[in-house]
C-alpha positions as CSV (number, residue, x, y, z in Angstrom):
1,X,101.4,1.5,22.2
2,X,103.8,-0.8,24.2
3,X,104.5,-4.1,22.8
4,X,101.9,-5.8,25.6
5,X,99.1,-3.8,24.6
6,X,99.4,-4.2,21.1
7,X,99.3,-8.1,21.7
8,X,96.2,-7.9,23.7
9,X,94.3,-5.7,22.6
10,X,92.3,-7.6,20.3
11,X,91.3,-10.0,23.2
12,X,87.9,-9.8,23.4
13,X,86.7,-13.5,23.8
14,X,85.0,-12.6,27.1
15,X,83.4,-9.1,25.9
16,X,81.7,-11.0,23.3
17,X,79.7,-12.8,26.1
18,X,79.3,-9.6,27.9
19,X,77.3,-8.4,25.1
20,X,74.9,-11.0,24.8
21,X,74.2,-10.9,28.6
22,X,75.3,-14.5,29.5
23,X,78.9,-13.6,31.1
24,X,78.9,-15.9,34.3
25,X,82.2,-14.8,36.1
26,X,83.2,-12.4,39.2
27,X,79.8,-12.1,40.2
28,X,79.8,-10.3,43.6
29,X,78.7,-12.5,46.8
30,X,77.3,-9.8,49.5
31,X,76.6,-12.5,52.2
32,X,78.3,-15.6,53.5
33,X,78.6,-18.8,52.0
34,X,75.8,-21.1,52.3
35,X,73.5,-22.8,50.8
36,X,71.6,-20.0,49.9
37,X,73.7,-16.4,49.2
38,X,73.3,-12.9,48.7
39,X,74.2,-12.2,44.7
40,X,73.2,-8.9,42.8
41,X,70.3,-7.8,45.0
42,X,68.7,-11.5,45.0
43,X,68.7,-14.9,47.0
44,X,70.3,-17.6,44.7
45,X,71.0,-21.3,45.5
46,X,74.2,-22.2,45.9
47,X,75.2,-25.0,43.8
48,X,78.9,-23.7,42.4
49,X,80.7,-24.1,46.1
50,X,83.7,-26.5,47.2
51,X,82.3,-26.0,50.6
52,X,81.5,-29.6,50.9
53,X,81.3,-30.1,54.8
54,X,79.3,-26.6,54.6
55,X,81.5,-25.0,57.5
56,X,82.0,-21.5,56.1
57,X,79.4,-20.0,58.0
58,X,79.8,-22.3,60.9
59,X,80.1,-19.8,63.9
60,X,82.4,-21.7,65.7
61,X,84.8,-21.4,62.7
62,X,84.6,-17.6,62.8
63,X,84.7,-17.3,66.4
64,X,88.1,-19.3,65.9
65,X,89.6,-16.7,63.4
66,X,88.5,-13.9,65.4
67,X,90.3,-15.0,68.4
68,X,93.5,-15.4,66.4
69,X,93.2,-12.0,64.7
70,X,93.0,-11.0,68.3
71,X,95.8,-13.1,69.7
72,X,98.5,-13.0,66.7
73,X,97.3,-9.8,64.8
74,X,96.1,-9.8,61.0
75,X,99.2,-11.2,59.5
76,X,102.7,-13.1,59.8
77,X,104.8,-10.1,57.8
78,X,107.1,-12.7,56.4
79,X,107.5,-16.8,55.5
80,X,107.3,-19.7,57.2
81,X,111.0,-20.1,57.1
82,X,111.9,-16.8,58.7
83,X,109.6,-15.0,61.1
84,X,106.4,-16.3,60.1
85,X,106.0,-19.6,61.8
86,X,103.2,-19.2,64.7
87,X,102.3,-21.8,67.1
88,X,98.9,-22.5,65.3
89,X,101.0,-23.3,62.1
90,X,102.6,-26.1,64.1
91,X,99.4,-27.6,66.0
92,X,97.9,-27.8,62.6
93,X,100.5,-29.2,60.7
94,X,100.8,-31.9,63.7
95,X,96.9,-32.4,63.5
96,X,96.7,-32.8,60.0
97,X,99.4,-35.2,59.7
98,X,97.8,-37.8,62.1
99,X,94.6,-37.2,60.2
100,X,96.0,-38.3,57.3
101,X,97.8,-41.1,58.5
102,X,101.7,-39.4,57.7
103,X,104.2,-39.0,59.7
104,X,105.2,-34.8,59.4
105,X,103.0,-32.4,57.1
106,X,103.8,-28.8,55.8
107,X,101.1,-26.0,55.4
108,X,101.2,-23.3,52.7
109,X,99.3,-20.4,52.2
110,X,97.4,-22.0,49.1
111,X,97.0,-25.2,47.5
112,X,98.0,-24.3,44.4
113,X,101.6,-23.5,45.5
114,X,101.3,-26.6,47.2
115,X,101.7,-28.7,43.8
116,X,103.2,-25.8,42.0
117,X,106.3,-25.7,44.7
118,X,106.2,-29.6,45.7
119,X,105.8,-31.5,42.1
120,X,108.6,-28.8,40.5
121,X,111.5,-29.8,43.4
122,X,110.7,-33.3,44.6
123,X,111.7,-34.9,41.4
124,X,114.4,-33.3,39.0
125,X,116.8,-34.3,36.3
126,X,116.7,-37.6,34.9
127,X,113.1,-38.1,36.7
128,X,109.8,-38.8,35.4
129,X,106.5,-37.4,36.1
130,X,103.5,-38.9,34.9
131,X,100.2,-37.6,35.3
132,X,96.8,-38.0,34.6
133,X,95.6,-35.9,31.6
134,X,92.7,-34.5,33.6
135,X,94.5,-33.4,36.9
136,X,94.4,-29.5,37.8
137,X,96.0,-26.7,36.5
138,X,98.5,-26.6,39.6
139,X,99.5,-30.0,39.0
140,X,99.8,-29.3,35.2
141,X,102.2,-25.7,36.3
142,X,104.1,-28.3,39.0
143,X,105.4,-30.3,36.3
144,X,106.4,-27.8,33.9
145,X,108.2,-25.8,36.4
146,X,110.1,-29.4,37.3
147,X,113.1,-30.3,35.0
148,X,112.1,-33.9,34.8
149,X,110.7,-35.5,32.0
150,X,107.1,-35.2,31.7
151,X,104.6,-37.4,30.8
152,X,100.4,-37.8,30.6
153,X,98.2,-40.4,30.1
154,X,94.3,-40.6,29.0
155,X,92.1,-40.2,32.0
156,X,91.7,-43.0,34.5
157,X,93.1,-45.3,31.4
158,X,95.3,-47.9,33.3
159,X,96.5,-49.6,30.2
160,X,97.6,-46.3,29.1
161,X,99.7,-45.6,32.4
162,X,101.3,-49.0,32.3
163,X,102.0,-48.9,28.3
164,X,104.0,-45.5,29.4
165,X,105.8,-47.0,32.4
166,X,106.9,-50.0,30.4
167,X,108.9,-47.6,28.5
168,X,110.9,-45.9,31.7
169,X,114.2,-47.0,33.5
170,X,113.7,-49.4,36.2
171,X,115.2,-47.2,39.0
172,X,114.9,-44.0,37.6
173,X,112.6,-41.7,40.1
174,X,109.1,-42.3,38.5
175,X,106.3,-39.7,40.1
176,X,102.7,-40.9,39.6
177,X,100.6,-37.5,40.2
178,X,96.9,-38.0,40.3
179,X,93.6,-36.3,41.7
180,X,91.9,-38.3,43.9
181,X,88.7,-36.9,42.8
182,X,88.7,-34.8,39.8
183,X,87.2,-31.7,40.0
184,X,84.9,-30.9,37.2
185,X,83.8,-34.5,36.8
186,X,83.7,-35.7,40.0
187,X,85.2,-39.3,39.2
188,X,87.5,-41.0,41.6
189,X,91.1,-42.1,40.3
190,X,91.8,-45.8,40.1
191,X,94.0,-45.7,43.0
192,X,94.5,-49.5,43.5
193,X,95.5,-49.7,40.7
194,X,98.0,-46.9,40.5
195,X,99.0,-48.4,43.4
196,X,99.6,-52.0,41.8
197,X,101.7,-50.3,38.9
198,X,103.6,-48.4,41.7
199,X,105.1,-51.6,42.7
200,X,105.2,-53.3,39.1
201,X,107.2,-50.4,37.8
202,X,109.1,-48.8,41.0
203,X,107.4,-45.8,41.5
204,X,105.9,-43.7,43.6
205,X,102.9,-41.7,43.7
206,X,101.2,-38.2,45.2
207,X,97.5,-37.7,45.6
208,X,95.6,-34.7,45.6
209,X,93.1,-34.9,48.0
210,X,91.3,-31.3,47.3
211,X,88.6,-32.6,46.7
212,X,88.6,-35.8,48.9
213,X,89.2,-34.5,52.0
214,X,85.8,-34.1,54.3
215,X,84.2,-36.0,51.7
216,X,85.7,-39.7,51.3
217,X,87.1,-42.0,54.0
218,X,86.6,-42.3,57.8
219,X,86.0,-39.3,59.5
220,X,86.6,-37.7,55.8
221,X,90.6,-38.6,55.9
222,X,90.4,-38.5,51.9
223,X,90.2,-41.0,48.8
224,X,93.8,-42.7,50.1
225,X,91.8,-43.8,53.5
226,X,88.5,-44.7,51.4
227,X,90.4,-47.0,49.1
228,X,92.8,-48.3,52.2
229,X,96.1,-47.4,50.9
230,X,97.1,-44.3,53.0
231,X,100.9,-46.4,53.6
232,X,101.0,-46.9,49.8
233,X,100.9,-43.5,48.4
234,X,104.3,-41.6,49.1
235,X,102.7,-38.0,49.3
236,X,99.4,-36.7,50.2
237,X,98.5,-32.7,49.1
238,X,95.2,-30.9,50.9
239,X,93.5,-27.8,50.5
240,X,91.6,-25.8,53.2
241,X,90.0,-23.7,50.9
242,X,86.9,-26.5,50.3
243,X,85.9,-28.4,53.7
244,X,88.0,-27.1,55.7
245,X,86.4,-23.4,55.3
246,X,89.8,-21.4,55.1
247,X,92.6,-21.0,52.8
248,X,95.7,-22.6,52.3
249,X,97.0,-26.2,51.8
250,X,99.2,-28.7,53.0
251,X,101.8,-31.7,52.0
252,X,102.1,-34.7,54.3
253,X,105.1,-37.6,53.4
254,X,107.2,-39.4,55.7
255,X,109.8,-37.4,58.2
256,X,112.6,-37.5,55.4
257,X,110.7,-36.1,52.6
258,X,109.2,-33.2,54.7
259,X,112.5,-32.2,55.9
260,X,113.7,-31.6,52.5
261,X,110.8,-30.1,51.3
262,X,110.6,-27.9,53.8
263,X,114.3,-26.7,53.4
264,X,114.3,-26.7,49.6
265,X,110.6,-26.0,48.1
266,X,110.4,-22.3,46.5
267,X,106.8,-21.4,46.9
268,X,107.0,-22.6,50.8
269,X,110.3,-20.7,51.7
270,X,109.5,-17.7,49.6
271,X,105.9,-17.2,50.0
272,X,104.3,-15.1,53.3
273,X,103.1,-17.8,55.5
274,X,99.3,-18.2,55.9
275,X,97.1,-16.0,58.4
276,X,96.6,-16.3,61.8
277,X,92.7,-16.2,61.3
278,X,92.7,-18.8,58.2
279,X,95.1,-21.2,59.8
280,X,93.0,-20.7,63.1
281,X,89.7,-21.5,60.8
282,X,91.2,-24.1,59.5
283,X,92.3,-26.0,62.5
284,X,88.9,-25.4,64.2
285,X,87.1,-26.9,60.9
286,X,89.2,-30.0,61.4
287,X,88.1,-30.3,64.9
288,X,84.7,-29.9,63.9
289,X,84.8,-32.7,60.8
290,X,86.5,-35.2,63.4
291,X,83.8,-34.5,66.1
292,X,80.7,-34.7,63.7
293,X,80.8,-37.6,61.4
294,X,76.9,-36.9,61.1
295,X,77.9,-34.0,58.9
296,X,79.6,-36.5,56.3
297,X,76.6,-38.7,56.6
298,X,74.2,-35.8,55.8
299,X,76.5,-34.8,52.6
300,X,76.1,-37.9,51.3
301,X,72.3,-38.8,51.8
302,X,72.0,-35.0,49.8
303,X,74.5,-36.4,47.2
304,X,72.7,-39.7,46.5
305,X,69.3,-37.9,46.3
306,X,70.7,-35.2,44.0
307,X,72.4,-37.6,41.6
308,X,68.8,-40.5,41.6
309,X,67.1,-37.1,40.4
310,X,69.3,-35.7,37.9
311,X,69.2,-39.5,36.4
312,X,65.5,-40.0,36.5
313,X,65.3,-36.3,34.5
314,X,67.8,-37.8,31.9
315,X,70.5,-35.5,32.5
316,X,73.7,-36.8,31.3
317,X,76.2,-36.9,34.2
318,X,78.9,-39.1,33.4
319,X,80.7,-41.3,35.8
320,X,80.4,-39.1,38.5
321,X,81.2,-40.8,42.3
322,X,81.0,-37.8,44.4
323,X,79.2,-34.6,45.8
324,X,80.5,-32.9,42.2
325,X,77.6,-33.5,39.6
326,X,78.8,-32.7,35.7
327,X,75.8,-31.6,34.0
328,X,77.0,-32.2,30.8
329,X,75.9,-29.8,27.8
330,X,78.7,-30.4,24.8
331,X,78.1,-26.7,23.7
332,X,80.1,-23.2,24.9
333,X,77.2,-21.2,24.3
334,X,74.8,-23.3,25.4
335,X,76.9,-23.8,28.8
336,X,76.9,-20.0,29.4
337,X,73.3,-19.6,28.5
338,X,71.9,-22.5,30.9
339,X,74.4,-20.8,33.4
340,X,72.8,-17.3,33.0
341,X,69.0,-18.7,33.1
342,X,69.3,-20.8,35.9
343,X,71.0,-17.6,37.9
344,X,68.1,-15.9,36.8
345,X,66.1,-18.6,38.4
346,X,67.5,-18.4,41.3
347,X,70.2,-21.3,41.0
348,X,74.1,-20.5,40.9
349,X,76.0,-23.3,39.0
350,X,79.4,-23.3,38.0
351,X,80.2,-23.4,33.9
352,X,83.2,-25.5,33.1
353,X,84.5,-24.8,29.3
354,X,88.1,-25.0,27.8
355,X,90.6,-25.2,29.2
356,X,89.0,-26.9,32.3
357,X,87.8,-29.4,29.9
358,X,87.4,-30.3,26.3
359,X,85.9,-28.4,23.8
360,X,83.2,-31.2,23.1
361,X,82.6,-31.7,26.9
362,X,81.5,-28.5,28.1
363,X,79.4,-28.8,31.2
364,X,77.5,-27.1,34.1
365,X,79.0,-28.1,37.7
366,X,76.5,-28.7,40.3
367,X,78.3,-29.3,43.6
368,X,77.0,-29.7,47.2
369,X,77.4,-29.4,50.6
370,X,76.4,-31.1,54.1
371,X,74.0,-28.3,55.0
372,X,72.1,-28.0,51.2
373,X,68.5,-30.2,51.7
374,X,66.6,-32.5,49.6
375,X,64.1,-29.6,49.4
376,X,66.2,-27.2,48.3
377,X,68.1,-29.6,45.6
378,X,64.4,-30.8,44.3
379,X,64.2,-27.1,43.5
380,X,67.5,-26.8,42.1
381,X,67.0,-29.7,39.7
382,X,63.7,-29.0,38.2
383,X,64.6,-25.3,37.5
384,X,67.9,-26.9,35.7
385,X,65.6,-29.6,34.0
386,X,63.0,-26.5,32.5
387,X,66.2,-24.8,31.8
388,X,67.7,-27.8,29.9
389,X,64.8,-28.4,28.1
390,X,64.0,-24.9,26.7
391,X,67.6,-25.0,25.2
392,X,67.1,-28.6,23.8
393,X,70.1,-29.9,25.8
394,X,67.9,-32.4,27.3
395,X,64.2,-34.3,26.5
């Protein structure tokens, strides 16, 4: 047996939950993504998706992707830097830059590669990265790859952030990186205060809008727009795998910064470019989002209904201010059990356990789409209330 096999032969944590019949991961879906999906032979209500706009099954998106396949083929066979740039990529970048209010934009193959690549190279030795301690894993990996000094502050604790900034050299490059919407808890960053501290301590700010685009701001332009602070944010990152019904990501900024990223970011230069179908799907989704503001209105209507009903039933939902609703369990085994019982009763939700949260803060994540109905939400709430009461999580 080799060294690696010897090291990992005793890793059996997943198998423990498999033996208990509550292992919740890698379930195969056999239908389009939507408010109801086919899984393991039966229909379940989908409350575990990030498709906030509900566009993943929209025929216009599907047709745009098919047309791109016919025109450009299935792939680009190279990186954007060399032979992999399509006019579709350039059009999407231009329209996204205008949408989020920045000079220019670059599209990447995944959102993860945006954060892991851009953060790692825009700051270096002698610089500082300061992150919220609940930032997404891609932000964590990006700062780990950088040669800059890495610091983090307690979640949304602006006093802690200021105490850190006070200790740093005024003239040093200091990049604060934060999620606009925190993906597990559903709360927003305190962007107004962060921008205030940016000016007080001579910093730059990068906001991850993965869960803000298509949800907050004018026509879904994101949290930066929602707070009216787009011009104050130096870098805006977003993904296509959520509201934009595709796969990929982007970074938007001023022209000089984008020029540098375009020619220096390793995850951009050395990754194959996004497929024609995925690019066309994201572009069409952007068009639909801009043309149909009623879609976001529907999302917020059903979100407010769900928030009210969960509170009425006695769930602990924390400080969420978004279509991401955490239902706190505070116990790993009960979190898995709640997920299994809900699935058996026809509701798909996501368990959140360490390292995605602190051990004492385990939860199930209930997320909404614009296409959910209040009747579907009510069914979901009633099923989950029954499950949580059976497990003694709520009274």
